[in-house]
N, C-alpha and C positions, 0 to 999 in steps of 0.2 A: 602823932593821930588825928585823922581828919574830922572836922566839927561837923555837927548835924547839918549845917547851912551848905557845906562842902559836898557832903554825901547827896542831899538832895538835889544840888545843882547838877552833879554828876548823874543822878537818876533821871533827871528832866531831860538831858541829853541822850539818853538810850531808851528810856521805856515811856516818854511823853516829850511833848513838846512845848516850848514856851513862845509865845508872840514876840517877844524880844530877839529871841534866837533868829526865828524866821525873817524879821525885818533886817535883821543884820545881814542877811544875804544878798540884799539889793546889788552891791557893789560886785559880787561875783555873777549876778545875772548879766552884767554889761557883755560879757563873753560867750552868751548863750545865743545863737542864731535862731531866727524864728522865719528867715525869709530866703528866697531863693538867690540871694546874691552871695552868699558866702560858699564860694567854690574855690578850693585851691588851684591855682592856674598850673601848675605841675603835674596835677593829677587829671587834668582835663581830658576828657574821652573815656575816662576808666570810671569816675564816680560822676555822680550829679546829686543836685541839691535834695535833700528829704522831702522837700516842699512843693508843691506847683506854683505857689505864690497867692496871692489874695483872691478873693472870691469876684466873681463877674456878676453884674447885676445888668438887667434889661436895660436898653437906651431908647431904641427907635426901631421902625420899619420902613426898609426903602426897597425901590424895585432891584431886582436880582441882576447882578453884574458878573460877568465871566471870571471865574476864579472864585466865586465866593463858595464856601462850604457848604454843600448839599445839606448837610446835617442842621444848618441855621437857616433853611426856609421856613417860613410863616404859611403853613398849608391853609390857614382857616383865611388869612388875606389873599392867598393865591386863590383859593376857591371862590371867593366873594369877587375878586375883581377880574378874574380870568388871565392875570398876568403873575409870574412868580415873584415874590418878595422875600427880602432876607431879613432876618432879625440881626440887629447890632446889639452888642453887648459894651459896656465899659467897666473899668476895673474900679473895685470898691476903695474908697479912701480908708475906711477902717473895717479891718476884718476881725469877727469874732474869734476870739480864743477860748475854747471851752476846755475846763479840766474836770474830770470824772474821777474823784478820788475815794477808792474803797478803805472803809472804816469797819470792816466786819470782823467778827471775832477772830479768824485766822491771821488776819494782819497784825494782831498784837503778840507777836512772838520773834525770837531770835535767839542764836547761841552765839551768835558772833558779831560785832559793830552794834547796830540799834535794831529796835522793832522795825518790822516792815511797815507798820504804820508811821513810824517816826521818818522813816526813810521816804514814804510815800508824801509825807507833810514837806519834806525840803525840797523834793522835786518840785512838787507843787508850788511851793514859795518861789524856787528860781524860776520857773516859767511864768508866773505871775508877773513877776519883777521884770522878766524880759518882755512880757506883753505890753505892760505900762510904758517901757523904753522904746518898743517900735511904734507906740502910737496907736496900738490895736486896742479893742474892746475886751475885757475880761469877765467871763462869767462860768457858769460850772454846776458841778453837783458832788455834794460832800454826804456820803450815805453809811448807815450801818444797818444791821438787823431792824432795830427800833426805830430810827429818826433819820432823815434825810434834812439837808438845807440846799435850796435851789437858788442861784444867784443869776439873775439876768444879766447880760453883758453890757458893762460900763466901763468907760474910759476913763483913766487918770489915777493918780497915786490913791487918792481916796478909796477908789474901788479895790485896788490891790491890797490896801491896809484891811479893808473890810472883808474880803477873802481869806487873808491869813488870821485875822481874829476867829473868823467861822473854823477855820483849821483847828487852832489851839483851844477853842472852847466847846469843841462838839462833845455833846454827852458820851460818845463812845468810850473817851478817855477813862470815864469813870465806871460805865457799865460794863465794860468787855467781858468781866470776870463772871458776871450773872447774866448775859445775853445768852440767850437760846439761838442757835445755828439756823438761820432760815434759808435753805437752799435756793430759795427763789428772790431773795432781796437783791442779788447782784443783777439778775435778769430784768426784774421790776426797774430797777434804776437805769439800767442801759437803755429800757424802753422809754422810759421818762424822758431822758436824754436824747433820744431819736426823734421825740415828737416835739421838742422845744428847739431842735437844731435849725438853722436856716442854712441853705446851701451857700457853699463858698467858705465854710468855717474851718477851722485849724482846731482838730479834738485830739487831746491826750487822755488816754485809758490808763488809770494808774493803779494797778491791782496785782495780787498774785493769781487772779482768776480761779481760785478754788471752786470747785463745782461747775465749772463753766464748759468742761469738756466731758463729764460725764455723758453716758449714752442718753439719760432722760432729760439732759439740759442742752447738748450740743447744738441741736438743730435749731432751737430758739436764739441761742448765742449767735449763730453763724448767720440766721435772717438778720438779727438787728445790727451786726457788725456790717453786713454787705449792705444795707441800706445807710447807713452811716458814711460809708467809703464811697457810695455812688456819686455824691456831689460834694464831698468834703475831703480835706487832707486829715487822715488817722494816723496817730501814732500810738501802739501799744507798748506801754512801758510795764515790763514783767519782772516783779520783784519776787525774790527767793532767798531763802536762808540755805548756808552750806548742808545743814542737818536735814534740810528736805531733800536734797539730791544723794545724799550717801551716809549712813549709819556710820557711827563711831566704831573703833575697833570692838572686837568681841569681848562682852562682860556684862556686867548687870548695873544699869545706871537708874537713879532716880529722877523723875521728871515731874515738875510742878507747875501748876498754872496760878501759885500764890494762894489757892485755896485747896486744892487736892492734890495729892500724890500718888504717884504709881511708879512700879519697877518695869524697867523696859530691858530685856534679855535680848543682846545683838550676837549671840554666839551661834544662832542658827543661821547656816550659810544660804540655804534656799529662801529664808525671810529676808534676808539683807537684798539678796537678788531681786526679788519681787517689788520690794520697798524701791528699790533703785530704778527699776524698770519703770513702774506707775509714774515715778517723777518725771524719767525721761519721755514717757509716753504723752505725758501732759504737756511738757513745753515743745515735744515736736508736733503735736496737734494744733497748738497756737501759732508755731512758725510756719507750717504747712497752710493754714487757715489765712495767715497774713500774705503769704505769696500768692495764694490765690485771689486775695481781694485786691491787693496792690496796697496792703496796710504796712507802714513801717514797723518793723519790731526791733525793740531795743531791751535787751537782758541786763538786769541789775540784781546785785548781790548786798545783803545785809551791811556788809564791811566795805563796800566799794566807796570812793570819793565820789558822790553823787555829781558835783560840780563838773569834775573832769569827765565822768560819764557821759553828761548832757552836751558837754562842750565837744566832745569828739564824735559822738553819736550822732547829734543833729546837724553838725557841719557837713557833713558828707556821708554817704552810706553806698555800697557797692550795688551797681545796677544788677537785678535779678534777672 
């Protein structure tokens, strides 16, 4: 028989996270690519890196020379001097990596593997450690319906540990059963992220994106995502549980959130079909929007090995 301590340890790995578990992921993060150099030679021409590379910052203005990109012309200096001038840029030595982590109520759910919130935390921790190992600055936003933590980009192991502690200690782990679902909280968090993001950043959006594709919210979501993607690399990590895509075999099931219990009847074939179509529509809208805006889409299930998904998914992606 398992001891209470063992049962709690198992529960911590499924329904919530411990800082120690996230810290232990630092070794796995060594194989998570966050730059443009991780391209398999045998697939050259068929695949490209998931990222454009580090951001570019303004360096100086000089007279226009044949071959310069016309888009880089500094029109103000050109108008003032009467001669064409070109803006020159240089690569940033440290690129901000921003992690937008969703801890809203729907993320505290799973029927296989671990809660979506736990999966999101593991993804964020792996990306945070990889950021530190690449010498980039780590920042982001961890949010729920009732609270959010905004972390300004900082470099080094201390910044990573601070971010991990914020993941493990977020109030949502204790409040999700009582929290009211706020349809606007995700959009407010995305708007906040957009306002603090500097051009040239690498952004990971980690969520199930619940309520983001509904008719009343889709336009705002598309606008925020478009503005983020205009001058940054954006990766959308879509987390879902198998039960969200298809209902279990026909029958009567008891479903509980820990406080309340309801009965779910899956014997109605029309209801089953509508249920599946709603999920597929949600997922397809996200995919099509990502294709439209040049955002990289990565699908992750609650029972997936998140390290393997990131390792394979971020190293390469097929050119759309």
